[in-house]
C-alpha positions as CSV (number, residue, x, y, z in Angstrom):
1,M,16.9,-0.2,-0.1
2,G,15.1,1.0,3.1
3,F,12.9,3.9,3.1
4,K,11.8,5.4,6.6
5,T,8.8,7.6,7.3
6,G,8.8,9.1,10.8
7,I,5.4,9.5,12.5
8,V,5.5,12.7,14.5
9,G,2.9,15.0,16.2
10,L,2.1,16.6,19.5
11,P,1.3,14.3,22.4
12,N,-2.1,12.5,22.5
13,V,-2.8,12.9,18.8
14,G,-3.1,9.1,18.2
15,K,0.4,8.5,16.9
16,S,1.2,5.3,18.9
17,T,-2.4,4.0,18.3
18,L,-1.8,4.5,14.6
19,F,1.7,2.9,14.8
20,N,0.4,-0.1,16.6
21,A,-2.3,-0.6,13.9
22,L,0.2,0.1,11.1
23,T,2.7,-2.6,12.3
24,R,0.0,-4.9,13.7
25,T,2.0,-5.0,16.9
26,A,1.7,-3.5,20.4
27,A,5.4,-2.4,20.4
28,A,4.4,1.2,20.9
29,Q,2.8,1.8,24.4
30,A,-0.5,3.9,23.8
31,A,-1.4,5.9,27.0
32,N,-3.2,9.1,27.7
33,F,-0.3,11.1,28.9
34,P,2.7,12.8,27.2
35,F,5.9,11.1,26.5
36,C,4.6,7.6,26.9
37,T,6.7,6.8,23.9
38,I,10.4,7.5,24.8
39,E,12.5,5.4,22.4
40,P,11.3,5.5,18.8
41,N,9.6,2.2,17.8
42,V,10.3,0.9,14.4
43,G,8.1,-1.3,12.3
44,E,8.2,-2.5,8.7
45,V,4.9,-2.9,6.8
46,A,4.0,-4.3,3.3
47,V,3.2,-1.9,0.7
48,P,-0.3,-3.1,-0.8
49,D,-0.1,-3.8,-4.4
50,A,-2.8,-5.8,-6.1
51,R,-0.6,-6.3,-9.1
52,L,1.9,-8.6,-7.3
53,D,-0.9,-11.0,-6.4
54,K,-2.0,-11.1,-10.0
55,L,1.5,-11.9,-11.4
56,A,2.0,-14.5,-8.8
57,E,-1.3,-16.2,-9.9
58,I,-0.2,-16.1,-13.5
59,A,3.3,-17.5,-12.8
60,G,2.2,-19.9,-10.1
61,S,4.6,-18.6,-7.7
62,K,5.0,-20.4,-4.5
63,A,5.8,-17.3,-2.5
64,I,4.7,-13.8,-2.8
65,I,7.0,-11.2,-1.3
66,P,5.9,-7.6,-1.3
67,T,7.9,-4.4,-1.1
68,R,8.2,-2.8,2.4
69,M,8.3,0.6,3.9
70,T,9.7,1.5,7.5
71,F,7.6,3.5,9.8
72,V,9.2,5.2,12.9
73,D,7.1,6.1,15.9
74,I,8.7,9.2,17.3
75,A,7.7,10.5,20.7
76,G,5.5,13.6,21.0
77,L,7.0,16.9,20.3
78,V,6.1,20.0,22.2
79,K,6.7,23.7,21.8
80,G,10.3,24.4,22.7
81,A,11.6,21.0,21.3
82,S,14.2,22.9,19.2
83,K,15.7,24.0,22.5
84,G,15.5,20.6,24.2
85,E,12.1,20.8,25.8
86,G,10.4,17.4,26.3
87,L,13.5,15.5,25.2
88,G,13.3,17.5,22.0
89,N,16.9,17.1,20.9
90,Q,16.7,13.3,21.1
91,F,13.4,13.4,19.1
92,L,14.7,15.8,16.5
93,A,17.7,13.5,15.9
94,N,15.3,10.6,15.2
95,I,13.4,12.7,12.7
96,R,16.6,13.7,10.9
97,E,17.2,9.9,10.2
98,C,14.0,9.6,8.4
99,D,13.4,10.2,4.6
100,A,9.9,11.7,5.1
101,I,7.4,12.9,7.9
102,A,4.0,11.6,8.5
103,H,2.5,14.4,10.7
104,V,-0.5,13.0,12.7
105,L,-2.9,15.7,13.6
106,R,-5.8,15.4,16.2
107,C,-9.0,16.0,14.1
108,F,-11.3,14.5,16.7
109,E,-13.2,15.9,19.7
110,D,-12.9,13.8,22.8
111,G,-13.1,15.3,26.4
112,D,-11.6,12.2,27.9
113,V,-8.3,12.7,25.8
114,T,-6.1,15.5,27.1
115,H,-4.6,17.8,24.5
116,V,-1.3,19.3,25.4
117,E,-2.5,22.7,24.5
118,G,-6.1,22.3,25.9
119,R,-7.7,22.7,22.5
120,V,-8.5,21.0,19.3
121,D,-6.9,23.0,16.2
122,P,-5.0,20.7,13.9
123,V,-3.7,23.6,11.8
124,A,-2.2,25.4,14.8
125,D,-0.7,22.0,16.0
126,A,0.9,21.7,12.6
127,E,2.3,25.1,12.9
128,V,3.8,24.3,16.3
129,I,5.7,21.3,15.0
130,E,6.8,23.1,11.8
131,T,8.1,26.0,13.8
132,E,10.1,23.8,16.1
133,L,11.6,22.0,13.0
134,M,12.3,25.4,11.3
135,L,14.1,26.6,14.5
136,A,16.1,23.4,14.9
137,D,17.2,23.9,11.2
138,M,18.2,27.6,11.8
139,D,20.3,26.6,14.8
140,S,22.0,23.9,12.8
141,I,22.7,26.2,9.8
142,E,24.2,28.8,12.0
143,R,26.5,26.4,13.7
144,R,27.7,25.0,10.3
145,L,28.3,28.5,8.8
146,Q,30.6,29.2,11.7
147,N,32.4,26.0,11.2
148,I,33.2,26.4,7.5
149,V,34.4,30.0,7.6
150,R,38.0,29.0,7.3
151,K,37.5,26.6,4.4
152,V,35.4,29.3,2.6
153,R,38.1,31.9,3.0
154,G,40.7,29.3,1.7
155,G,38.6,28.9,-1.5
156,D,37.5,25.3,-0.8
157,K,34.8,24.6,-3.4
158,E,32.7,22.3,-1.4
159,A,32.6,24.7,1.5
160,V,31.6,27.6,-1.0
161,Q,28.9,25.6,-2.4
162,Q,27.6,24.6,1.0
163,E,27.8,28.2,2.4
164,R,25.7,29.4,-0.6
165,L,23.1,26.8,0.0
166,L,23.0,27.3,3.7
167,K,22.5,31.1,3.4
168,E,19.8,30.5,0.8
169,V,17.9,28.2,3.0
170,L,18.5,30.4,6.2
171,A,16.9,33.3,4.3
172,A,13.8,31.1,3.4
173,L,13.5,30.0,7.1
174,E,13.8,33.5,8.4
175,A,11.0,34.6,6.0
176,G,8.8,31.7,7.6
177,R,9.3,29.2,4.7
178,P,10.7,25.6,5.3
179,A,13.6,24.3,3.5
180,R,11.5,22.3,1.2
181,S,10.3,25.5,-0.5
182,V,13.7,26.1,-1.8
183,E,14.4,25.2,-5.5
184,V,17.5,23.1,-5.8
185,T,19.3,22.6,-9.2
186,E,20.7,19.2,-10.3
187,D,24.2,20.3,-9.6
188,D,23.4,21.1,-6.0
189,A,21.3,18.0,-5.4
190,K,24.0,15.9,-3.7
191,A,25.3,18.8,-1.5
192,W,21.7,19.8,-0.5
193,E,21.0,16.2,0.6
194,M,24.2,16.2,2.8
195,L,22.7,19.0,4.8
196,Q,20.0,16.7,6.2
197,L,17.7,19.6,7.0
198,L,14.5,18.6,9.0
199,T,12.2,21.0,7.0
200,A,13.5,19.7,3.7
201,K,11.8,16.4,4.1
202,P,8.5,15.9,2.3
203,V,5.4,15.9,4.7
204,L,2.2,13.9,4.7
205,Y,-0.5,15.2,7.1
206,V,-2.5,12.4,8.7
207,C,-5.9,13.6,9.8
208,N,-7.0,11.3,12.9
209,V,-10.7,11.5,13.0
210,A,-13.5,9.9,15.1
211,E,-14.8,6.6,13.9
212,D,-18.0,7.9,12.4
213,E,-16.1,10.4,10.4
214,A,-13.6,8.2,8.8
215,A,-15.4,8.1,5.3
216,E,-16.0,11.8,4.8
217,G,-13.7,13.6,7.3
218,N,-14.9,16.8,9.1
219,A,-14.3,20.5,9.2
220,H,-10.9,19.9,11.0
221,S,-9.7,17.6,8.2
222,A,-10.9,19.9,5.5
223,A,-8.9,22.8,7.0
224,V,-5.8,20.5,7.1
225,A,-6.5,19.5,3.4
226,K,-6.6,23.2,2.4
227,M,-3.4,23.9,4.4
228,A,-1.6,20.9,2.7
229,E,-2.8,22.0,-0.8
230,E,-1.4,25.4,-0.2
231,Q,1.9,24.1,0.9
232,G,2.1,21.6,-2.0
233,A,2.0,18.6,0.6
234,A,-0.4,15.7,0.9
235,S,-3.0,14.8,3.4
236,V,-5.0,11.7,4.2
237,V,-8.0,11.1,6.5
238,I,-7.9,8.0,8.9
239,S,-9.3,6.9,12.1
240,A,-6.7,5.4,14.3
241,R,-9.2,3.7,16.4
242,I,-10.8,1.8,13.3
243,E,-7.4,0.8,12.1
244,E,-6.7,-0.7,15.5
245,E,-9.9,-2.6,15.4
246,I,-9.2,-3.8,11.8
247,S,-5.6,-5.0,12.8
248,Q,-7.1,-7.6,15.0
249,L,-9.4,-9.1,12.3
250,D,-8.6,-11.5,9.6
251,A,-8.8,-10.5,5.9
252,D,-12.6,-11.4,5.4
253,E,-13.7,-9.9,8.6
254,A,-11.8,-6.8,7.9
255,E,-13.4,-6.4,4.5
256,M,-16.9,-6.9,6.0
257,F,-16.0,-4.4,8.8
258,L,-14.9,-1.7,6.2
259,S,-18.0,-2.3,4.1
260,E,-20.2,-1.7,7.0
261,L,-18.4,1.6,7.7
262,G,-18.7,2.7,3.9
263,L,-15.0,2.5,3.4
264,E,-13.5,1.0,0.2
265,E,-10.1,0.2,1.7
266,A,-8.4,0.4,5.1
267,G,-7.0,4.0,6.0
268,L,-3.6,2.3,6.5
269,D,-3.5,1.2,3.0
270,R,-4.2,4.8,1.7
271,L,-1.6,6.0,4.2
272,I,1.1,3.6,3.1
273,K,0.4,4.4,-0.7
274,A,0.5,8.1,0.1
275,G,3.8,7.7,1.9
276,Y,5.1,5.7,-1.1
277,K,4.0,8.4,-3.6
278,L,5.3,11.2,-1.3
279,L,8.9,9.7,-1.5
280,G,8.6,9.5,-5.2
281,L,8.9,5.7,-5.2
282,Q,7.9,3.1,-7.6
283,T,7.8,-0.7,-8.0
284,Y,9.3,-3.3,-10.4
285,F,8.8,-7.0,-10.2
286,T,10.7,-10.2,-10.5
287,V,8.5,-13.2,-11.1
288,G,9.1,-16.9,-11.3
289,P,7.8,-20.3,-10.0
290,K,9.7,-19.9,-6.7
291,E,8.5,-16.4,-5.9
292,A,6.9,-13.2,-7.1
293,R,8.6,-10.1,-5.7
294,A,8.1,-6.4,-5.6
295,W,11.2,-4.2,-5.4
296,T,11.2,-0.5,-4.3
297,I,13.2,2.1,-6.3
298,P,13.0,5.9,-6.7
299,Q,11.3,7.2,-9.9
300,G,14.0,7.7,-12.6
301,T,16.2,4.8,-11.6
302,P,18.4,3.3,-14.4
303,A,18.4,-0.4,-15.0
304,P,21.8,-1.2,-13.3
305,K,20.9,0.6,-10.1
306,A,17.5,-1.1,-10.0
307,A,19.4,-4.3,-10.3
308,G,21.6,-3.4,-7.5
309,V,18.7,-3.2,-5.1
310,I,18.6,-7.1,-5.4
311,H,22.3,-7.5,-5.1
312,G,25.3,-5.4,-5.5
313,D,26.9,-8.0,-8.0
314,F,23.8,-7.4,-10.3
315,E,24.7,-3.7,-10.7
316,R,28.4,-4.1,-11.0
317,G,28.2,-6.9,-13.6
318,F,25.1,-5.6,-15.3
319,I,24.8,-6.8,-19.0
320,R,21.1,-6.1,-19.8
321,A,17.5,-6.4,-18.5
322,E,14.9,-8.6,-20.0
323,T,11.8,-6.5,-19.5
324,I,8.1,-6.9,-19.9
325,A,5.5,-4.3,-19.1
326,Y,3.1,-5.3,-16.4
327,D,0.0,-4.9,-18.7
328,D,1.7,-7.0,-21.5
329,Y,2.6,-9.7,-19.0
330,V,-1.0,-10.0,-17.6
331,G,-2.9,-9.3,-20.8
332,L,-0.9,-12.1,-22.7
333,G,-0.8,-14.6,-19.9
334,G,2.7,-14.7,-18.7
335,E,6.4,-14.5,-19.7
336,Q,6.5,-16.9,-22.6
337,A,3.4,-15.6,-24.1
338,A,4.7,-12.1,-23.9
339,K,8.0,-13.3,-25.4
340,D,6.3,-14.9,-28.3
341,A,4.4,-11.9,-28.9
342,G,7.6,-9.8,-29.1
343,K,6.7,-7.8,-25.9
344,M,9.9,-8.9,-24.0
345,R,12.5,-6.1,-24.6
346,A,16.3,-6.2,-24.0
347,E,17.2,-3.0,-22.3
348,G,20.6,-1.8,-21.6
349,K,22.4,0.4,-19.0
350,G,20.8,3.7,-20.0
351,Y,17.1,2.2,-19.6
352,I,15.0,4.0,-17.0
353,V,12.9,1.6,-15.2
354,R,9.2,2.2,-15.3
355,D,6.6,1.4,-12.6
356,G,5.2,-2.1,-13.1
357,D,8.1,-3.5,-15.2
358,V,8.6,-7.2,-14.9
359,M,12.4,-7.7,-15.0
360,H,15.0,-10.4,-15.3
361,F,18.6,-9.2,-15.1
362,L,21.7,-10.9,-16.8
363,F,25.1,-10.1,-15.3
364,N,28.7,-11.2,-15.0
365,A,29.4,-12.5,-11.6
């Protein structure tokens, strides 16, 4: 199950520098001019989770396989992107394919790095991007409404539902509110997802600050945090330059470097965790002598669907799931001890998997 987070922002805000550090590669060209990134670069990163290492230690697992998240470095958007400015149509299509948006905002002062608008104002930058995404959504909605007129007149139920949702979100957009501000019922959830609206995607604001401001942030990042809170969005402070340096160090050197800067953990770890939380994801584990592995699922996933993440046959032939809570597995010292203590549960098809569950699935091939 792949989850994609698109890294977006105006040119020269640190997107590619951040992406390079994030994926520990130099796949994205970082340069001090707009549109140095033309094709979206894609990188997979491990989601940090200390629980997995602990489980592997107890079980004596030979391999540790963390769950992963995909990040897409999307070229810098500019004002007019919704009308095709700066290769806007291509970039907007790349955003549409992502599950969430990590919006990188320039929160640092540096006369040597050109700002496309000639000033440093992250809140205004956020508004530029949001406006372009809203305009693109409005254009898409108006075209869709025209295309389904005949079906609506003919009484097609799906078309009628789609028209109702499109008109509802169009009203929100015209009032200056993104699609994610619209409340969607469970009955409309599937049809809503099919609309693939850009402003329906959850947003994480990434405040890129100077190296000496990574621990506490600054006035710019504080303004972004306030904006995010008002929107019901999330924000995280990070220094792309620090993360770039850390990416070149081994684990011990990185830990020492962070300590010297007064940082408890790398900003990238916080970014990944925030992205994971933003998408409403959680983790369950499978543990044995060969490997300890983390699996990503949305919150509220029933056991058969969770099993299907491993293999489709597990979901189709699902019988039951032998389940141990993480705290019980660790506290009692492993699977057999938890089983002896009566802490292994046999869960059926209706069981909703909890974050941290250690699971073993029984199925008919």
